[in-house]
PDB file of N, CA, C and O in Angstrom:
ATOM      1  N   MET A   1      87.060 137.158  73.407  1.00  0.00           N
ATOM      2  CA  MET A   1      88.051 136.099  73.698  1.00  0.00           C
ATOM      3  C   MET A   1      87.364 134.997  74.413  1.00  0.00           C
ATOM      4  O   MET A   1      87.878 133.881  74.484  1.00  0.00           O
ATOM      5  N   LYS A   2      86.347 135.247  74.885  1.00  0.00           N
ATOM      6  CA  LYS A   2      85.734 134.187  75.752  1.00  0.00           C
ATOM      7  C   LYS A   2      85.304 132.941  74.689  1.00  0.00           C
ATOM      8  O   LYS A   2      85.346 131.747  74.986  1.00  0.00           O
ATOM      9  N   LYS A   3      84.918 133.445  73.498  1.00  0.00           N
ATOM     10  CA  LYS A   3      84.321 132.604  72.458  1.00  0.00           C
ATOM     11  C   LYS A   3      85.584 131.716  72.087  1.00  0.00           C
ATOM     12  O   LYS A   3      85.362 130.568  71.700  1.00  0.00           O
ATOM     13  N   VAL A   4      86.807 132.138  72.173  1.00  0.00           N
ATOM     14  CA  VAL A   4      87.999 131.517  71.514  1.00  0.00           C
ATOM     15  C   VAL A   4      88.569 130.484  72.810  1.00  0.00           C
ATOM     16  O   VAL A   4      89.100 129.419  72.497  1.00  0.00           O
ATOM     17  N   TRP A   5      88.450 130.800  74.026  1.00  0.00           N
ATOM     18  CA  TRP A   5      88.680 130.114  75.161  1.00  0.00           C
ATOM     19  C   TRP A   5      87.883 128.969  75.300  1.00  0.00           C
ATOM     20  O   TRP A   5      88.356 127.930  75.761  1.00  0.00           O
ATOM     21  N   CYS A   6      86.510 129.083  74.879  1.00  0.00           N
ATOM     22  CA  CYS A   6      85.658 128.077  75.328  1.00  0.00           C
ATOM     23  C   CYS A   6      85.295 127.246  73.945  1.00  0.00           C
ATOM     24  O   CYS A   6      84.342 126.470  74.015  1.00  0.00           O
ATOM     25  N   ALA A   7      85.986 127.365  72.727  1.00  0.00           N
ATOM     26  CA  ALA A   7      85.769 126.780  71.652  1.00  0.00           C
ATOM     27  C   ALA A   7      86.463 125.576  71.692  1.00  0.00           C
ATOM     28  O   ALA A   7      87.557 125.488  72.249  1.00  0.00           O
ATOM     29  N   ALA A   8      85.766 124.396  70.999  1.00  0.00           N
ATOM     30  CA  ALA A   8      86.382 123.031  70.828  1.00  0.00           C
ATOM     31  C   ALA A   8      87.895 123.128  70.154  1.00  0.00           C
ATOM     32  O   ALA A   8      88.922 122.665  70.650  1.00  0.00           O
ATOM     33  N   ASP A   9      87.786 123.790  69.000  1.00  0.00           N
ATOM     34  CA  ASP A   9      89.013 123.996  68.306  1.00  0.00           C
ATOM     35  C   ASP A   9      89.476 125.447  68.503  1.00  0.00           C
ATOM     36  O   ASP A   9      89.101 126.323  67.723  1.00  0.00           O
ATOM     37  N   GLN A  10      90.287 125.709  69.539  1.00  0.00           N
ATOM     38  CA  GLN A  10      90.705 127.095  69.989  1.00  0.00           C
ATOM     39  C   GLN A  10      91.607 127.707  68.748  1.00  0.00           C
ATOM     40  O   GLN A  10      91.403 128.854  68.351  1.00  0.00           O
ATOM     41  N   LEU A  11      92.489 126.969  68.240  1.00  0.00           N
ATOM     42  CA  LEU A  11      93.234 127.472  67.155  1.00  0.00           C
ATOM     43  C   LEU A  11      92.334 127.966  66.023  1.00  0.00           C
ATOM     44  O   LEU A  11      92.563 129.085  65.563  1.00  0.00           O
ATOM     45  N   MET A  12      91.427 127.306  65.581  1.00  0.00           N
ATOM     46  CA  MET A  12      90.575 127.842  64.400  1.00  0.00           C
ATOM     47  C   MET A  12      89.735 128.878  65.086  1.00  0.00           C
ATOM     48  O   MET A  12      89.499 129.858  64.379  1.00  0.00           O
ATOM     49  N   ALA A  13      89.259 128.895  66.219  1.00  0.00           N
ATOM     50  CA  ALA A  13      88.304 130.206  66.846  1.00  0.00           C
ATOM     51  C   ALA A  13      89.435 131.321  66.723  1.00  0.00           C
ATOM     52  O   ALA A  13      89.173 132.412  66.215  1.00  0.00           O
ATOM     53  N   MET A  14      90.531 131.051  67.141  1.00  0.00           N
ATOM     54  CA  MET A  14      91.358 132.164  67.254  1.00  0.00           C
ATOM     55  C   MET A  14      91.864 132.988  65.696  1.00  0.00           C
ATOM     56  O   MET A  14      92.073 134.184  65.496  1.00  0.00           O
ATOM     57  N   SER A  15      91.957 131.706  64.666  1.00  0.00           N
ATOM     58  CA  SER A  15      92.121 132.465  63.289  1.00  0.00           C
ATOM     59  C   SER A  15      90.777 132.996  62.922  1.00  0.00           C
ATOM     60  O   SER A  15      90.896 133.991  62.208  1.00  0.00           O
ATOM     61  N   ILE A  16      89.684 132.710  63.139  1.00  0.00           N
ATOM     62  CA  ILE A  16      88.408 133.385  62.839  1.00  0.00           C
ATOM     63  C   ILE A  16      88.425 134.604  63.718  1.00  0.00           C
ATOM     64  O   ILE A  16      88.037 135.609  63.122  1.00  0.00           O
ATOM     65  N   ALA A  17      88.764 134.790  64.958  1.00  0.00           N
ATOM     66  CA  ALA A  17      88.636 135.979  65.532  1.00  0.00           C
ATOM     67  C   ALA A  17      89.531 136.981  65.155  1.00  0.00           C
ATOM     68  O   ALA A  17      89.328 138.161  65.443  1.00  0.00           O
ATOM     69  N   LYS A  18      90.725 136.511  64.392  1.00  0.00           N
ATOM     70  CA  LYS A  18      91.694 137.518  63.951  1.00  0.00           C
ATOM     71  C   LYS A  18      91.266 137.895  62.491  1.00  0.00           C
ATOM     72  O   LYS A  18      91.726 138.924  61.996  1.00  0.00           O
ATOM     73  N   GLY A  19      90.504 137.192  61.864  1.00  0.00           N
ATOM     74  CA  GLY A  19      90.066 137.522  60.485  1.00  0.00           C
ATOM     75  C   GLY A  19      91.098 136.666  59.568  1.00  0.00           C
ATOM     76  O   GLY A  19      91.114 137.006  58.385  1.00  0.00           O
ATOM     77  N   SER A  20      91.769 135.839  59.861  1.00  0.00           N
ATOM     78  CA  SER A  20      92.751 135.128  58.890  1.00  0.00           C
ATOM     79  C   SER A  20      92.063 133.753  58.282  1.00  0.00           C
ATOM     80  O   SER A  20      92.525 133.044  57.388  1.00  0.00           O
ATOM     81  N   GLU A  21      90.915 133.587  58.964  1.00  0.00           N
ATOM     82  CA  GLU A  21      89.933 132.515  58.583  1.00  0.00           C
ATOM     83  C   GLU A  21      88.380 132.852  58.417  1.00  0.00           C
ATOM     84  O   GLU A  21      87.762 133.594  59.181  1.00  0.00           O
ATOM     85  N   ALA A  22      87.907 132.279  57.442  1.00  0.00           N
ATOM     86  CA  ALA A  22      86.472 132.542  57.439  1.00  0.00           C
ATOM     87  C   ALA A  22      85.725 131.841  58.418  1.00  0.00           C
ATOM     88  O   ALA A  22      86.167 130.879  59.047  1.00  0.00           O
ATOM     89  N   GLY A  23      84.736 132.264  58.529  1.00  0.00           N
ATOM     90  CA  GLY A  23      83.808 131.593  59.522  1.00  0.00           C
ATOM     91  C   GLY A  23      83.195 132.411  60.789  1.00  0.00           C
ATOM     92  O   GLY A  23      83.382 133.614  60.975  1.00  0.00           O
ATOM     93  N   SER A  24      82.507 131.638  61.544  1.00  0.00           N
ATOM     94  CA  SER A  24      81.728 132.567  62.702  1.00  0.00           C
ATOM     95  C   SER A  24      82.054 131.706  63.912  1.00  0.00           C
ATOM     96  O   SER A  24      82.283 130.497  63.925  1.00  0.00           O
ATOM     97  N   LEU A  25      82.028 132.593  64.960  1.00  0.00           N
ATOM     98  CA  LEU A  25      82.409 131.893  66.412  1.00  0.00           C
ATOM     99  C   LEU A  25      80.975 131.626  66.962  1.00  0.00           C
ATOM    100  O   LEU A  25      80.061 132.401  66.681  1.00  0.00           O
ATOM    101  N   ALA A  26      80.787 130.581  67.707  1.00  0.00           N
ATOM    102  CA  ALA A  26      79.661 130.036  68.396  1.00  0.00           C
ATOM    103  C   ALA A  26      79.369 131.139  69.555  1.00  0.00           C
ATOM    104  O   ALA A  26      80.315 131.756  70.044  1.00  0.00           O
ATOM    105  N   ALA A  27      78.235 131.335  69.915  1.00  0.00           N
ATOM    106  CA  ALA A  27      77.982 132.166  70.970  1.00  0.00           C
ATOM    107  C   ALA A  27      78.904 131.867  72.161  1.00  0.00           C
ATOM    108  O   ALA A  27      79.236 130.699  72.362  1.00  0.00           O
ATOM    109  N   ALA A  28      79.353 132.889  72.993  1.00  0.00           N
ATOM    110  CA  ALA A  28      80.171 132.608  74.289  1.00  0.00           C
ATOM    111  C   ALA A  28      79.576 131.608  75.025  1.00  0.00           C
ATOM    112  O   ALA A  28      78.422 131.760  75.424  1.00  0.00           O
ATOM    113  N   GLU A  29      80.282 130.475  75.293  1.00  0.00           N
ATOM    114  CA  GLU A  29      79.652 129.410  76.126  1.00  0.00           C
ATOM    115  C   GLU A  29      80.224 129.781  77.731  1.00  0.00           C
ATOM    116  O   GLU A  29      81.170 130.539  77.947  1.00  0.00           O
ATOM    117  N   THR A  30      79.562 129.188  78.609  1.00  0.00           N
ATOM    118  CA  THR A  30      80.123 129.302  79.933  1.00  0.00           C
ATOM    119  C   THR A  30      81.029 127.909  80.153  1.00  0.00           C
ATOM    120  O   THR A  30      80.521 126.788  80.153  1.00  0.00           O
ATOM    121  N   CYS A  31      82.213 128.128  80.309  1.00  0.00           N
ATOM    122  CA  CYS A  31      83.162 127.159  80.500  1.00  0.00           C
ATOM    123  C   CYS A  31      84.100 127.567  81.582  1.00  0.00           C
ATOM    124  O   CYS A  31      84.168 128.730  81.980  1.00  0.00           O
ATOM    125  N   ASP A  32      84.849 126.552  82.069  1.00  0.00           N
ATOM    126  CA  ASP A  32      85.828 126.965  83.204  1.00  0.00           C
ATOM    127  C   ASP A  32      86.890 127.727  82.536  1.00  0.00           C
ATOM    128  O   ASP A  32      87.508 128.473  83.295  1.00  0.00           O
ATOM    129  N   SER A  33      87.239 127.727  81.366  1.00  0.00           N
ATOM    130  CA  SER A  33      88.216 128.831  80.956  1.00  0.00           C
ATOM    131  C   SER A  33      87.822 130.214  80.750  1.00  0.00           C
ATOM    132  O   SER A  33      88.656 131.109  80.612  1.00  0.00           O
ATOM    133  N   ALA A  34      86.570 130.405  80.725  1.00  0.00           N
ATOM    134  CA  ALA A  34      86.040 131.763  80.496  1.00  0.00           C
ATOM    135  C   ALA A  34      86.553 132.521  81.629  1.00  0.00           C
ATOM    136  O   ALA A  34      86.984 133.652  81.403  1.00  0.00           O
ATOM    137  N   GLN A  35      86.568 132.070  82.788  1.00  0.00           N
ATOM    138  CA  GLN A  35      86.975 132.850  83.948  1.00  0.00           C
ATOM    139  C   GLN A  35      88.567 133.465  83.866  1.00  0.00           C
ATOM    140  O   GLN A  35      88.990 134.470  84.438  1.00  0.00           O
ATOM    141  N   HIS A  36      89.230 132.635  83.066  1.00  0.00           N
ATOM    142  CA  HIS A  36      90.498 133.137  82.873  1.00  0.00           C
ATOM    143  C   HIS A  36      90.619 134.442  82.143  1.00  0.00           C
ATOM    144  O   HIS A  36      91.517 135.204  82.500  1.00  0.00           O
ATOM    145  N   VAL A  37      89.850 134.776  81.198  1.00  0.00           N
ATOM    146  CA  VAL A  37      89.655 135.774  80.597  1.00  0.00           C
ATOM    147  C   VAL A  37      89.255 137.164  81.203  1.00  0.00           C
ATOM    148  O   VAL A  37      89.685 138.268  80.869  1.00  0.00           O
ATOM    149  N   ASP A  38      88.189 136.812  82.321  1.00  0.00           N
ATOM    150  CA  ASP A  38      87.799 137.830  83.265  1.00  0.00           C
ATOM    151  C   ASP A  38      88.939 138.106  84.109  1.00  0.00           C
ATOM    152  O   ASP A  38      89.320 139.267  84.262  1.00  0.00           O
ATOM    153  N   ASP A  39      89.501 137.151  84.659  1.00  0.00           N
ATOM    154  CA  ASP A  39      90.691 137.213  85.633  1.00  0.00           C
ATOM    155  C   ASP A  39      91.796 138.092  84.964  1.00  0.00           C
ATOM    156  O   ASP A  39      92.194 139.128  85.496  1.00  0.00           O
ATOM    157  N   GLY A  40      92.295 137.607  83.713  1.00  0.00           N
ATOM    158  CA  GLY A  40      93.294 138.588  83.105  1.00  0.00           C
ATOM    159  C   GLY A  40      93.021 139.973  82.810  1.00  0.00           C
ATOM    160  O   GLY A  40      93.906 140.821  82.930  1.00  0.00           O
ATOM    161  N   PHE A  41      91.695 140.295  82.382  1.00  0.00           N
ATOM    162  CA  PHE A  41      91.388 141.499  82.203  1.00  0.00           C
ATOM    163  C   PHE A  41      91.534 142.490  83.500  1.00  0.00           C
ATOM    164  O   PHE A  41      92.021 143.620  83.454  1.00  0.00           O
ATOM    165  N   LEU A  42      90.991 141.810  84.724  1.00  0.00           N
ATOM    166  CA  LEU A  42      90.887 142.461  85.980  1.00  0.00           C
ATOM    167  C   LEU A  42      92.327 142.876  86.392  1.00  0.00           C
ATOM    168  O   LEU A  42      92.643 144.030  86.681  1.00  0.00           O
ATOM    169  N   LEU A  43      93.209 141.751  86.388  1.00  0.00           N
ATOM    170  CA  LEU A  43      94.528 141.937  86.754  1.00  0.00           C
ATOM    171  C   LEU A  43      95.416 143.139  85.751  1.00  0.00           C
ATOM    172  O   LEU A  43      96.318 143.897  86.109  1.00  0.00           O
ATOM    173  N   GLY A  44      94.885 143.005  84.609  1.00  0.00           N
ATOM    174  CA  GLY A  44      95.546 143.992  83.539  1.00  0.00           C
ATOM    175  C   GLY A  44      95.156 145.563  84.196  1.00  0.00           C
ATOM    176  O   GLY A  44      95.989 146.455  84.358  1.00  0.00           O
ATOM    177  N   ASN A  45      93.906 145.650  84.479  1.00  0.00           N
ATOM    178  CA  ASN A  45      93.380 146.810  84.960  1.00  0.00           C
ATOM    179  C   ASN A  45      94.110 147.247  86.225  1.00  0.00           C
ATOM    180  O   ASN A  45      94.522 148.398  86.366  1.00  0.00           O
ATOM    181  N   ARG A  46      94.246 146.360  87.074  1.00  0.00           N
ATOM    182  CA  ARG A  46      94.824 146.654  88.508  1.00  0.00           C
ATOM    183  C   ARG A  46      96.184 147.129  88.203  1.00  0.00           C
ATOM    184  O   ARG A  46      96.552 148.175  88.738  1.00  0.00           O
ATOM    185  N   ILE A  47      97.052 146.438  87.340  1.00  0.00           N
ATOM    186  CA  ILE A  47      98.418 146.974  87.457  1.00  0.00           C
ATOM    187  C   ILE A  47      98.849 147.845  86.208  1.00  0.00           C
ATOM    188  O   ILE A  47     100.002 148.053  85.830  1.00  0.00           O
ATOM    189  N   GLY A  48      97.770 148.269  85.698  1.00  0.00           N
ATOM    190  CA  GLY A  48      97.869 149.530  84.703  1.00  0.00           C
ATOM    191  C   GLY A  48      98.139 149.217  83.426  1.00  0.00           C
ATOM    192  O   GLY A  48      98.753 150.061  82.772  1.00  0.00           O
ATOM    193  N   VAL A  49      97.803 148.117  82.865  1.00  0.00           N
ATOM    194  CA  VAL A  49      97.983 147.792  81.483  1.00  0.00           C
ATOM    195  C   VAL A  49      97.148 148.821  80.588  1.00  0.00           C
ATOM    196  O   VAL A  49      95.924 148.775  80.709  1.00  0.00           O
ATOM    197  N   GLU A  50      97.696 149.733  79.709  1.00  0.00           N
ATOM    198  CA  GLU A  50      96.817 150.527  79.068  1.00  0.00           C
ATOM    199  C   GLU A  50      97.095 150.502  77.359  1.00  0.00           C
ATOM    200  O   GLU A  50      96.693 151.386  76.603  1.00  0.00           O
ATOM    201  N   GLY A  51      97.852 149.317  76.944  1.00  0.00           N
ATOM    202  CA  GLY A  51      98.070 149.127  75.548  1.00  0.00           C
ATOM    203  C   GLY A  51      98.626 147.895  75.360  1.00  0.00           C
ATOM    204  O   GLY A  51      99.192 147.209  76.212  1.00  0.00           O
ATOM    205  N   THR A  52      98.423 147.618  74.098  1.00  0.00           N
ATOM    206  CA  THR A  52      98.891 146.054  73.611  1.00  0.00           C
ATOM    207  C   THR A  52     100.181 146.431  72.620  1.00  0.00           C
ATOM    208  O   THR A  52     100.033 147.202  71.672  1.00  0.00           O
ATOM    209  N   PRO A  53     101.408 145.834  72.923  1.00  0.00           N
ATOM    210  CA  PRO A  53     101.625 144.895  73.974  1.00  0.00           C
ATOM    211  C   PRO A  53     101.977 145.739  75.047  1.00  0.00           C
ATOM    212  O   PRO A  53     102.454 146.841  74.780  1.00  0.00           O
ATOM    213  N   ALA A  54     101.796 145.352  76.357  1.00  0.00           N
ATOM    214  CA  ALA A  54     102.237 145.966  77.605  1.00  0.00           C
ATOM    215  C   ALA A  54     103.393 145.098  78.260  1.00  0.00           C
ATOM    216  O   ALA A  54     103.139 143.956  78.646  1.00  0.00           O
ATOM    217  N   LEU A  55     104.699 145.657  78.389  1.00  0.00           N
ATOM    218  CA  LEU A  55     105.825 144.920  78.974  1.00  0.00           C
ATOM    219  C   LEU A  55     106.144 145.592  80.340  1.00  0.00           C
ATOM    220  O   LEU A  55     106.020 146.788  80.604  1.00  0.00           O
ATOM    221  N   PHE A  56     106.573 144.612  81.145  1.00  0.00           N
ATOM    222  CA  PHE A  56     106.913 145.245  82.544  1.00  0.00           C
ATOM    223  C   PHE A  56     108.404 144.550  82.808  1.00  0.00           C
ATOM    224  O   PHE A  56     108.730 143.402  82.507  1.00  0.00           O
ATOM    225  N   SER A  57     109.206 145.556  83.446  1.00  0.00           N
ATOM    226  CA  SER A  57     110.596 145.143  83.665  1.00  0.00           C
ATOM    227  C   SER A  57     110.790 144.633  85.029  1.00  0.00           C
ATOM    228  O   SER A  57     109.865 144.834  85.816  1.00  0.00           O
ATOM    229  N   SER A  58     111.697 144.088  85.391  1.00  0.00           N
ATOM    230  CA  SER A  58     112.114 143.391  86.763  1.00  0.00           C
ATOM    231  C   SER A  58     112.046 144.487  87.832  1.00  0.00           C
ATOM    232  O   SER A  58     111.748 144.224  88.997  1.00  0.00           O
ATOM    233  N   ASP A  59     112.305 145.610  87.444  1.00  0.00           N
ATOM    234  CA  ASP A  59     112.213 146.662  88.562  1.00  0.00           C
ATOM    235  C   ASP A  59     110.794 147.367  88.533  1.00  0.00           C
ATOM    236  O   ASP A  59     110.716 148.436  89.140  1.00  0.00           O
ATOM    237  N   GLY A  60     109.900 146.985  88.027  1.00  0.00           N
ATOM    238  CA  GLY A  60     108.749 147.382  87.919  1.00  0.00           C
ATOM    239  C   GLY A  60     108.369 148.478  86.837  1.00  0.00           C
ATOM    240  O   GLY A  60     107.326 149.126  86.916  1.00  0.00           O
ATOM    241  N   GLY A  61     109.210 148.620  85.916  1.00  0.00           N
ATOM    242  CA  GLY A  61     109.156 149.799  84.734  1.00  0.00           C
ATOM    243  C   GLY A  61     108.053 149.022  83.899  1.00  0.00           C
ATOM    244  O   GLY A  61     107.862 147.812  83.774  1.00  0.00           O
ATOM    245  N   LYS A  62     107.389 150.125  83.368  1.00  0.00           N
ATOM    246  CA  LYS A  62     105.992 149.544  82.530  1.00  0.00           C
ATOM    247  C   LYS A  62     106.122 150.135  81.119  1.00  0.00           C
ATOM    248  O   LYS A  62     106.298 151.353  81.078  1.00  0.00           O
ATOM    249  N   PHE A  63     106.071 149.543  80.088  1.00  0.00           N
ATOM    250  CA  PHE A  63     105.995 149.982  78.936  1.00  0.00           C
ATOM    251  C   PHE A  63     104.716 149.517  78.156  1.00  0.00           C
ATOM    252  O   PHE A  63     104.525 148.348  77.818  1.00  0.00           O
ATOM    253  N   ASN A  64     103.714 150.739  77.865  1.00  0.00           N
ATOM    254  CA  ASN A  64     102.430 150.282  77.337  1.00  0.00           C
ATOM    255  C   ASN A  64     102.582 150.642  75.863  1.00  0.00           C
ATOM    256  O   ASN A  64     103.109 151.673  75.447  1.00  0.00           O
ATOM    257  N   GLY A  65     102.068 149.692  75.143  1.00  0.00           N
ATOM    258  CA  GLY A  65     102.134 150.005  73.764  1.00  0.00           C
ATOM    259  C   GLY A  65     103.384 149.424  72.730  1.00  0.00           C
ATOM    260  O   GLY A  65     104.212 148.587  73.089  1.00  0.00           O
ATOM    261  N   TYR A  66     103.350 149.830  71.854  1.00  0.00           N
ATOM    262  CA  TYR A  66     104.680 149.327  70.774  1.00  0.00           C
ATOM    263  C   TYR A  66     105.857 150.225  71.197  1.00  0.00           C
ATOM    264  O   TYR A  66     105.633 151.435  71.241  1.00  0.00           O
ATOM    265  N   VAL A  67     106.854 149.861  71.454  1.00  0.00           N
ATOM    266  CA  VAL A  67     108.039 150.641  71.719  1.00  0.00           C
ATOM    267  C   VAL A  67     109.264 150.102  70.672  1.00  0.00           C
ATOM    268  O   VAL A  67     109.783 148.989  70.762  1.00  0.00           O
ATOM    269  N   PRO A  68     109.590 151.058  69.731  1.00  0.00           N
ATOM    270  CA  PRO A  68     110.715 150.451  68.912  1.00  0.00           C
ATOM    271  C   PRO A  68     111.889 149.657  69.597  1.00  0.00           C
ATOM    272  O   PRO A  68     112.224 150.093  70.698  1.00  0.00           O
ATOM    273  N   TYR A  69     112.484 148.692  69.175  1.00  0.00           N
ATOM    274  CA  TYR A  69     113.498 148.103  69.828  1.00  0.00           C
ATOM    275  C   TYR A  69     114.492 149.199  70.052  1.00  0.00           C
ATOM    276  O   TYR A  69     115.054 149.103  71.143  1.00  0.00           O
ATOM    277  N   GLN A  70     114.805 150.058  69.428  1.00  0.00           N
ATOM    278  CA  GLN A  70     116.150 150.820  69.368  1.00  0.00           C
ATOM    279  C   GLN A  70     115.909 151.742  70.572  1.00  0.00           C
ATOM    280  O   GLN A  70     116.858 152.319  71.102  1.00  0.00           O
ATOM    281  N   GLN A  71     114.587 151.892  71.031  1.00  0.00           N
ATOM    282  CA  GLN A  71     114.352 152.744  72.185  1.00  0.00           C
ATOM    283  C   GLN A  71     114.206 151.715  73.516  1.00  0.00           C
ATOM    284  O   GLN A  71     114.568 152.034  74.648  1.00  0.00           O
ATOM    285  N   LEU A  72     113.626 150.468  73.170  1.00  0.00           N
ATOM    286  CA  LEU A  72     113.284 149.567  74.304  1.00  0.00           C
ATOM    287  C   LEU A  72     114.740 149.094  74.995  1.00  0.00           C
ATOM    288  O   LEU A  72     115.037 149.295  76.172  1.00  0.00           O
ATOM    289  N   ILE A  73     115.445 148.527  74.156  1.00  0.00           N
ATOM    290  CA  ILE A  73     116.632 147.858  74.431  1.00  0.00           C
ATOM    291  C   ILE A  73     117.411 148.756  75.510  1.00  0.00           C
ATOM    292  O   ILE A  73     117.539 148.384  76.677  1.00  0.00           O
ATOM    293  N   PRO A  74     117.961 150.067  74.984  1.00  0.00           N
ATOM    294  CA  PRO A  74     118.639 150.726  76.103  1.00  0.00           C
ATOM    295  C   PRO A  74     117.942 150.976  77.338  1.00  0.00           C
ATOM    296  O   PRO A  74     118.560 150.906  78.400  1.00  0.00           O
ATOM    297  N   GLN A  75     116.684 151.269  77.305  1.00  0.00           N
ATOM    298  CA  GLN A  75     115.848 151.512  78.570  1.00  0.00           C
ATOM    299  C   GLN A  75     115.905 150.274  79.358  1.00  0.00           C
ATOM    300  O   GLN A  75     115.996 150.412  80.578  1.00  0.00           O
ATOM    301  N   LEU A  76     115.866 149.031  78.846  1.00  0.00           N
ATOM    302  CA  LEU A  76     116.129 147.752  79.609  1.00  0.00           C
ATOM    303  C   LEU A  76     117.424 147.600  80.107  1.00  0.00           C
ATOM    304  O   LEU A  76     117.513 147.306  81.299  1.00  0.00           O
ATOM    305  N   ILE A  77     118.400 147.730  79.488  1.00  0.00           N
ATOM    306  CA  ILE A  77     119.855 147.495  79.976  1.00  0.00           C
ATOM    307  C   ILE A  77     120.161 148.601  81.022  1.00  0.00           C
ATOM    308  O   ILE A  77     120.875 148.344  81.992  1.00  0.00           O
ATOM    309  N   LYS A  78     119.616 149.845  80.826  1.00  0.00           N
ATOM    310  CA  LYS A  78     120.158 150.676  81.999  1.00  0.00           C
ATOM    311  C   LYS A  78     119.395 150.196  83.427  1.00  0.00           C
ATOM    312  O   LYS A  78     119.693 150.752  84.484  1.00  0.00           O
ATOM    313  N   GLN A  79     118.558 149.302  83.385  1.00  0.00           N
ATOM    314  CA  GLN A  79     117.806 148.831  84.768  1.00  0.00           C
ATOM    315  C   GLN A  79     118.553 147.779  85.175  1.00  0.00           C
ATOM    316  O   GLN A  79     118.258 147.176  86.207  1.00  0.00           O
TER     317      GLN A  79
END
């Protein structure tokens, strides 16, 4: 992720990282934005992110990983 954040062309770097474009990513550079990746990862660990996507409701409810909308919407409405 740091390679994407530090790339001159972040859109192309993300496409390469996802495999939708051919190419290689440059070595992870040290840039101001690289700290955002570390900060986000640490925050996720502190608040209990265990899957992708991770959703949090206004009352602190947590949904780790994919939840089908048929299950998610009723749970959000009752909150």
